[in-house]
N, C-alpha and C positions, 0 to 999 in steps of 0.2 A: 293163117287161122283167122276163123272169124266169130265173134263170140256170141252177138245178135242173128238172129234168123234174117231179120230183115235190115241192111244196113242204114243206119241211123247217122241224120249231117244237121250240123247249127246253122240255121239261116236266119236267124235275129238274135240281137244282144240289145238288153237297156240295165242301165244300173244308176243309180241314186247311192251316192258316196259322200263320204267328209271334206272329198275333196273334188265333188264335181257330181251336177244334174243331172249327166248322159254319161254314157259308158265312153263315148269318144271324150270330151274332156278328165273325163276320171282318169283314162288312159294314159295320155296328156300327161297330167300331173303325175302319172304314177312313175314315168319312163323319166321325166324330169326332177324326180325325186321331192316334188312338194309335197309336207305332211297334213292332215289333216287334224291333227290334232294341235287345239289352242283352248285358252279359257272359256269356260260353261256357259251358256246364255241363256239354259231354258230355266235355270232357275238358278237362285243366289246362294251362291256358299258362305257367303259371309269367312268366318275363319275357319270353316274345315276343309280338311284333305279328302279326297286331290280336289282343286278347285280347277280344273281342267279335265276336258274330254274328247273326241274324235265324232262331232254332229256333222246333221249332215247343217250344210251354211245356208241360210236364208230361204229354206224350203217354202215356196206359196204355193199350197196344193193347190188351188183357183187355177193360178199359171201353169201348174203339171197337167190339166185337161180333167183334173177333178169336180163331182159335179158336185156342186157346191150345197145342193137340198139332204145329200146323201152323208155328210162330213162331221156330224155330231154322234154318226151313228159309227165311223172309223177310226180304228186307234190309230196310232204314227205311226207305228210298223205294218197297218192297212192299208193307209195312205203310199205310204215309200212303195208297196211291192206294185200300186193300182199305177205309178206312173212310171216303172219299172215293167212294168208288163204292156202300156202302151208303147213306151218309145220299143220294146223288140215288134212287139206286130208291126207296128211302122216302119221299122229297119228290116224287118223278113219280106216287106211286099205285102200285108196279107191287109193293113187297113183299106177299103175301097176296090179292094182288088177284087176285078172278075174272072172268071167268073166267081161267085162267090165260095168258099168250104164249105162242104158239109155241116151246120153247127154238131151234129151228134158224134162227128167225127173228131171234134176239136177239145179237147183237155187242160185241166189245169191240175200242178201240182208244187206246194208251196211247204217248204221248210219255214218252221215259226217258232219263237221262241216262250221264253216265260214274258207276258204281256203287265205293263204294268201303269199303274193309274197314274194320269200327271197330277202336280201339287196341289193345283186348285181344284180336282175333286175328292184327294188325301182329305185338308182341309172340312172340305163339306162333309165328308165321310165323319171324322174324327169329333166335329161339331153336332151329329146328330146321333154317334156314340156318349156324349156325355149331355145328351137330352135324355136318354134312356137310362144313365145309370138312375137306382134306385137305393140309397145309402152305394155298399157294395156291392149290391148286386144288381145284375144285365136285366133290365127289363125289354123283353122280346114286345108287347105290347107298344110299347111309348116309342122304342126303336121304331116300328111300323108306323106309328104317327108322327114321327118326326123325319123319317126320310118320302113318308108319302110328300112331303113340300121342298124339301131340302136338295133331294138328289133328282140329276136328267131321268126321266121314267124310262128313257133307251139306254139309260147307261151301261146295261150289261152287255148289246152286242158292241160295244166297245172293247170288249174283253173276252170273246169266245173266240179262242185260236182259228176255227175252222174258215172263219168269217174273212181274212185278209181273203183266199182265193177263191170264199163266194162274192164279194163282193165286183173281185175281178173278170171271175165268171159270168157273171149276169150282165154285167157291162158289154163283154165280149158276145157273146149270146152262144158263150163256148157248155155246151150239152153234153158233150161225154166227158169220160172220165174225171172226176173230180175229189181230191182227197189231199189231206195235210198232215204233214210229218215232224213229229217234236221229239227228235233226237239230239236235243242240244246245239252243240256247236258243231256237229258232225248233218246236220237236217236239213239245208238246203243243200249237199253233196249228195245224199240220199234223193231227196225230191229229185236231182234229176238224174241219178242210176235208176230209180223206180220206173219214172215215166220213161225210159225209154225201153226198155222192159215189155212196159205198156205196148208203144208203139210195133215191138220184134214179136208179139203176139197178137197183131192186128188187131190191136183194140178199139186204136185211131191214126188219125194220117197225120194228124199236128199235136203235139202236147208244147204249153209254156212252160216250164219248169224252175224252183229258184229259191230261195231263200229271203226271208225279211226279217228286223229283229230290230227293236226300239228301247233300248236297255237306261237310257241316258236319262236318270231319274232322281230322286230324293232316295225315292226306298232302294234301287238299283245300284245307287252308289253305295248306300249303308251295308247291304247284305255283305258286296264282294269284300270291301274293305274293310269288315267283322273278318269274313272268313281267311284274308290275309294274302289274297289273291290279288287285289288291285296296286294300282304302283300309287306313293303317294309323298314321293319325293317332290319338292317344293323348290331345290338349291339351283336347279339347271332349267334351262329354257324347255317348256312341255313338250316339244319337234322333237329333241333329244331323250325323252323316256322312254317311249315302248323300244328295246333294244332285243329283239329276240334272236338266240344260240349266242347272248353276247357273255361275258362271264359277270358283270354287274347289270343284266337285269335285275329288276327289281319287283314283278309285277306287270298283271296288263294294264291299256288304259282302255278304258272301256269307251263303244264302239258303234253305231248306227248305220247302217245301208239296208239296200235290197239292190239284188241280184240277178234276172233272169233272161232266160234261153230257150228260143225255139227253135225245139228239135221236131225234126219229120224225117219220115226215111225219104231214103235215097230216091225212089222210084216216086213220090211224089212231089219231091224236090225239082225233079228232074221234068216231069207233067208240067207243072207249072211256070218252068220257066226261073226260078229263085236262085240266088246269089246263094254260094255254098261257102263258109268259113270253112269248115272244117268237119271230120267225121268225129264223132263219140265210136273208139273203139271197141273201150271197155267200161267194166264198173267192177267191184269187189267190196263188201263190208264185211267188217268183223269187231267181236267184242273182245275184252281183254277177260273178262267176268273174275274181274279181282275189287279191288278196292272203288268203292262210288266215289271217294275226293279226289285220290294220288293215283297217276300214271303209275300201270309197271314198270320196273325199270330201265327193259330193253323194250319196253314199244312194244310187242310182239303182235299186239293185235295190229298196229300199222302196218309193223312188217310185212304182214302176213298178207295185210289187204292190198298193198302195193305188188307183190309179188304176184299174186291171184291177180292183178290186175293188168298186169301187162305181159303174166302170161296167156292170158285171153285175147289180148289185143293182139299178139305175134311178133310184137315189139317188145327187142331186148331193152332192157334197162340200158343196156351199154350204148344204144342209140338212141336214147332218149335224150332232147336238146332243154329241157327246162322241166324242171320242179317245183311245185309250187308248195312250199313247206307250209305246214298248219302251227308253228311255232308264237305263242302268245307274250312271249316276254314271262311267260312264267319261268323259272329254276328247273324245277323240278320234271311240268310238261318238256320244255326245250329240250331238256336233259334226255328224256326218252324220247323225242321224237328222234334228234340227234345221233343217239343207239340205233332206231330203225331205218334210218338213214346210212349208214355204217356198215350194217347187216346187210340192204340191201344192194346195192352201189358195190361192193367189196371191192374196194380201189378204183374204179372206174373210176375219172374225170371229168369225162364228155360232158353229164348233165348241168349245168348252171341252176345253184340252189337259190331260192331265196324267198323270202318271208313278207309278204305286202301286210304283215300285220304292225310292220312298223313304221311305216305312214298311213293305213284306215284304224289304225285300234286294232280294240277285236270285235266284230262286228257279232259277234255267236252265232245264230242259227242264217244270217247272210253272208258267214264267212265262207264257205266251203263255196258256195253258188259264184263268192264276186272272183273265187279263187278259178275259179271257171271259168267267170268271163273274161278275165286276165288271161287265162292259157290259150283262148281263144282266139283275145286282140296278139299275143306273140306270134302266135302260126299264120294272121294275115299280117304283121309288120315285119317281122324276123331282130324283135326285141325284147329282150328280158327286165324289166326291173332292179334296180339293185334292193337291196335289204339296208335300210338305213339305219345307223347309228351301229354297226356293228362292228366295233375297236377292237375286241379282245374276242375271237370265238373259241367257242367250249369244245369246237372239233373240228378235225381236219376236213373237211368238207369243200367242194367246188362250189364256194358261196358267191356270189353276186354281188360286190362290194364297189363301194365309191361312183358309182357310175353305172346306167345300164348299158349292157352285152349287148349289143348288133350283131347278128347272126343270122344266118338262116335258123329257124325254126320250125322243122316236119311235125316233131311229136313233143307234145306236152304232156303231164303228169300232173293228176291235183290228187293231193292228201290231206284229210280231214280227221283229228281227232280229237275226244274232250270227254268233258267229265263222264261218269259212267262208264267208262271203258270201251266208246264206243270210236270205230275205225272205218274210213272208206278210201277210195282211190278212185279216181275217172281218170282213162286213158284216151287224148284227143291225138289226129293225125290231121295231113293235109289230105285231101280229098282225094281218091287216084281217079281218074276218068273210067 
């Protein structure tokens, strides 16, 4: 069975993560079980909790190839995406390739999350707001006068969601379909699935697709902490705190990163002699249509997305070698995801289930895309990283624990699930000749 009218393959990967500045170093760290959770460096936390996050360490935009003159117009999420897209293109052999691609047949779709102003910008804004107060009333005219001198003239460009894709498109001369998806934690997975659909319909030959997010900020930390989703423990090592599927899970660790795949039709990839990592065999999406902030207990939307994806791919769940699960270490969500997996697996023990948020933290809109990068690397290297910090599992599932599993991976499944009831699944497999 073939879902797409044209076969879709992965020919390049790029990633900027809390454990590495490229896909290879990030994958090596995941296989070795190295955590990206550490004390926050982006801002001073004082006595506040949490004092840790999964940041991209020592990221230098100019060293990553970002044009210096554009940095003031690029939020951190756009910078991370730009770097990952550059890597993916180079990995796919698109950089300087001859003959050159038709730019009108090259496109990009990114999943992007909530955009945060940085601490310094927030400080300038607060100062401007104070200048605009007239007694207890806000004065719009006074605010306009103060903002004219205090705020960077192009500050808005750092916070428009579609500009992450736009910056990459301009740099790559990608004149084909360009889109931005904002479905929260599922956005990166949705972007990859929708890019595959565009290719299958013949609207492009090559698509860059993935997700990016950067929410390690004072305001982002405060939002999630007050909602009760963020881990705030300070009695153990930060690297031990993110514990998906564990009885002692106490909330997610905030993370950031970007993951990008280069997708193209098999025909196009073969014509240009590209190396093929894997075939993207199927995609499915669903929604629970339930509570905005709490998951439905059985994870019905996720179970439906996985079941539909497996059916469309022609690969039985029993024959899947690796499942990349979206458990964030938030107890209610972990339980719903475990329930969905129990329903889908129905006793099958072959798939190796792992949750990378134990090492990467929760990278939100980038999370599904980073799982897709990992799913492709698992097929390439025949390894599945372990779920860290899994001491007392909440469910009897075939989890990978303690150390990476080394075995042939011919098919891998990515699951995405998040706030608002969104769910998605993507199936990758070894590309048959």
